[in-house]
C-alpha positions in Angstrom: -98.5 73.7 -11.2 -101.6 75.7 -12.1 -103.4 72.7 -13.7 -102.6 70.8 -10.5 -104.1 73.7 -8.3 -107.2 73.7 -10.5 -107.8 70.2 -10.4 -107.5 70.3 -6.7 -109.7 73.1 -6.3 -112.4 71.3 -8.6 -112.1 68.1 -6.5 -112.8 70.2 -3.4 -115.9 71.8 -4.7 -117.1 69.0 -6.9 -115.8 65.5 -5.7 -119.0 63.7 -6.5 -118.7 64.9 -10.3 -114.8 63.7 -10.5 -115.1 60.6 -8.3 -118.2 59.2 -9.0 -119.5 56.1 -6.8 -119.9 52.9 -8.4 -123.0 52.1 -10.3 -125.2 50.3 -7.9 -128.6 48.4 -8.8 -131.0 47.4 -6.2 -132.7 44.4 -7.7 -136.2 43.1 -6.6 -137.1 39.7 -7.7 -139.9 37.2 -7.0 -138.7 34.1 -5.0 -139.6 30.8 -6.8 -139.9 29.0 -3.2 -142.8 30.9 -2.0 -143.6 33.9 -4.3 -142.5 36.7 -2.1 -140.6 39.8 -3.1 -136.8 39.6 -2.3 -133.9 41.7 -3.0 -130.2 41.8 -3.8 -127.8 44.5 -4.7 -125.3 44.6 -7.7 -122.4 47.1 -7.6 -120.8 47.1 -10.9 -116.8 47.6 -11.5 -115.4 50.6 -13.2 -115.4 49.8 -16.8 -118.0 47.1 -16.7 -119.1 45.9 -20.2 -122.2 43.9 -20.7 -120.7 42.5 -23.8 -117.7 40.7 -21.6 -117.9 37.7 -19.2 -117.3 38.5 -15.6 -116.7 37.1 -12.2 -118.8 37.8 -9.3 -118.2 38.0 -5.8 -121.3 37.3 -3.9 -121.1 38.5 -0.2 -123.6 37.6 2.7 -124.2 39.9 5.6 -124.3 39.2 9.1 -127.0 38.6 11.8 -129.2 41.8 12.2 -127.9 43.4 8.9 -129.2 43.2 5.4 -127.9 43.6 1.8 -126.4 46.8 2.3 -123.9 46.1 4.9 -121.2 44.9 2.6 -122.0 47.6 0.0 -122.0 50.7 2.4 -120.3 49.9 6.1 -116.9 51.1 6.9 -116.1 47.8 8.7 -112.7 46.3 7.8 -114.4 43.2 6.1 -116.7 45.2 4.3 -114.0 47.4 2.9 -111.8 44.6 2.1 -114.5 42.8 0.3 -115.3 45.9 -2.0 -111.4 46.7 -2.5 -110.6 43.1 -3.7 -113.7 42.9 -5.9 -113.2 46.3 -7.8 -109.6 45.7 -8.0 -110.2 42.6 -9.9 -113.1 44.1 -12.0 -115.8 41.8 -10.3 -119.4 42.3 -9.9 -120.3 42.7 -6.3 -123.5 40.9 -5.4 -125.3 41.6 -1.8 -128.3 39.5 -1.4 -130.7 39.9 1.5 -131.1 36.0 1.5 -134.3 36.7 4.0 -132.7 39.1 6.1 -132.2 39.9 8.8 -132.0 36.8 10.5 -131.0 34.5 7.6 -129.0 31.7 8.7 -129.0 30.1 5.3 -132.2 28.1 5.9 -134.4 26.4 3.1 -135.9 29.7 1.9 -132.5 31.7 2.1 -130.9 28.7 0.1 -133.5 28.7 -2.5 -133.0 32.7 -3.0 -129.4 32.2 -3.4 -129.5 29.4 -6.1 -132.2 31.7 -7.8 -129.8 34.8 -7.5 -126.6 32.9 -8.8 -128.9 31.6 -11.8 -130.2 35.2 -12.7 -126.7 36.9 -12.0 -125.2 34.4 -14.5 -128.0 35.0 -17.0 -128.1 38.7 -16.9 -124.5 39.8 -16.5 -122.5 37.0 -18.2 -121.2 35.9 -15.0 -118.8 32.8 -15.5 -117.2 32.4 -11.9 -118.9 32.7 -8.5 -117.0 33.3 -5.3 -119.2 33.2 -2.2 -117.9 35.2 0.9 -119.5 36.3 4.0 -119.1 37.5 7.6 -120.1 36.0 10.9 -123.6 34.6 10.1 -122.8 35.5 6.3 -119.5 33.3 6.7 -121.6 30.5 8.2 -124.2 30.9 5.3 -121.3 30.9 2.5 -119.8 27.5 4.0 -123.4 26.0 4.2 -124.5 27.0 0.6 -121.0 25.9 -0.8 -121.4 22.4 1.0 -125.2 22.1 -0.2 -124.5 23.4 -3.9 -120.8 23.0 -4.7 -120.9 22.9 -8.4 -122.1 26.7 -8.9 -119.4 27.8 -6.2 -116.0 28.5 -7.6 -114.4 29.7 -4.3 -115.6 30.4 -0.8 -114.4 32.8 1.9 -115.6 32.7 5.6 -114.8 35.4 7.7 -115.5 34.6 11.6 -118.3 32.1 10.6 -119.1 28.5 11.9 -119.0 25.4 10.1 -121.4 23.8 12.9 -124.6 25.7 13.8 -125.4 23.1 16.4 -122.4 24.6 18.3 -123.8 28.2 18.4 -125.4 29.0 21.9 -126.6 32.5 20.6 -129.4 33.3 18.2 -131.2 30.0 18.9 -134.7 31.5 18.0 -133.5 33.0 14.8 -131.9 29.8 13.7 -134.9 27.7 14.5 -137.1 30.0 12.6 -134.7 29.8 9.6 -134.1 25.9 9.7 -137.7 25.1 10.6 -137.4 23.9 14.1 -134.9 23.8 17.2 -131.9 21.4 17.4 -134.1 18.8 19.2 -136.8 19.3 16.9 -135.1 18.9 13.4 -131.6 17.6 14.1 -131.3 16.3 10.7 -131.7 19.7 9.3 -128.9 21.2 11.5 -126.6 18.3 10.3 -127.4 19.0 6.8 -126.8 23.0 7.2 -123.2 22.0 8.8 -120.6 22.5 6.8 -118.3 20.5 8.8 -120.6 17.3 7.8 -119.3 17.6 4.1 -115.8 18.3 3.8 -115.6 16.1 0.7 -117.5 18.7 -1.2 -115.0 21.4 -0.7 -112.9 20.9 -3.7 -112.8 24.6 -4.6 -110.4 27.2 -3.2 -111.4 28.0 0.5 -110.2 30.5 3.0 -111.3 31.5 6.3 -110.6 33.7 9.3 -111.2 32.8 13.0 -110.4 34.4 16.2 -109.5 32.3 19.4 -111.4 34.5 21.6 -114.4 34.6 19.4 -117.4 34.0 21.9 -120.2 35.0 19.5 -119.7 32.4 16.6 -117.3 29.8 17.8 -114.5 29.2 15.4 -113.5 25.5 16.3 -115.6 23.9 13.7 -114.4 26.0 10.8 -110.5 24.9 11.7 -111.9 21.2 12.0 -113.4 21.5 8.6 -110.5 23.1 7.0 -108.0 20.6 8.4 -110.5 17.9 6.9 -110.6 19.8 3.7 -106.7 20.0 3.4 -106.6 16.3 3.1 -107.7 16.3 -0.6 -107.5 20.0 -1.6 -104.4 22.1 -1.5 -106.0 25.5 -2.1 -107.1 26.0 1.4 -106.0 29.0 3.7 -106.8 29.4 7.4 -106.0 32.8 9.1 -106.5 32.1 12.8 -105.7 34.8 15.3 -105.6 33.2 19.1 -106.1 36.7 20.5 -108.8 38.0 18.1 -112.7 38.1 18.9 -115.5 38.2 16.6 -114.0 40.5 13.9 -111.4 40.3 11.1 -109.0 43.2 10.3 -108.5 44.6 7.2 -105.3 42.9 6.2 -106.4 39.5 7.0 -109.8 39.8 5.2 -108.0 41.2 2.4 -105.5 38.4 2.3 -108.1 35.6 2.7 -110.3 37.1 -0.1 -107.5 37.6 -2.4 -106.2 34.0 -1.8 -109.3 32.7 -3.2 -109.7 35.3 -6.1 -106.4 34.7 -7.3 -106.9 30.8 -7.4 -110.2 31.0 -9.3 -109.2 34.0 -11.7 -105.8 32.6 -12.6 
């Protein structure tokens, strides 16, 4: 009992020494596409060994945020991402991808491809799962559709599979895509994951809310219905009464579904 009491007292007095935060690296790199300095965060799992191969969970932040959202935020979605990544010994990688209004335009896409290559080389990453919330959930689907080969699994939390249907954020999306829907319609189609269901042969999971008025959910439901025709590893968690958020349990279930299929 004395040992337990001493441990509890030590934890109360010096919690940062006994329960250290995960090792975090804020990485700056020079983007190949335009020579600018860009950033991403790597959070290392407990017991990480550079001599062993690892899987990475790359997570994309929402509109108005940056690379620190999923690393630090107490939002349900963010906690679920961290918990699943660390429970499975995965690297957690969180890019800016041209924060704060990213929307997976050409430069964000180029940065993502460069980051994936770099993470694989630096940390012996053999499997990539791409995840995101809201704008990040949209971006995860877009990148997976455009670059299916390096993506072993994808999770979209309250994203859309068709940017044409988004009424908000028009200026930010136009800046990211290089023009409005009327000016560059082919670019909007190209970046709509719904246009490419045949490319989603990896495990896919998504969460949607029936009352989401921020990022309309219908295109994600249509996409996953189409993907199911050729891919059995698909999970959709749709809550008719939910708005633009995913609770902890649903987010964790969606991410664990994909992780379990990829790491089996």
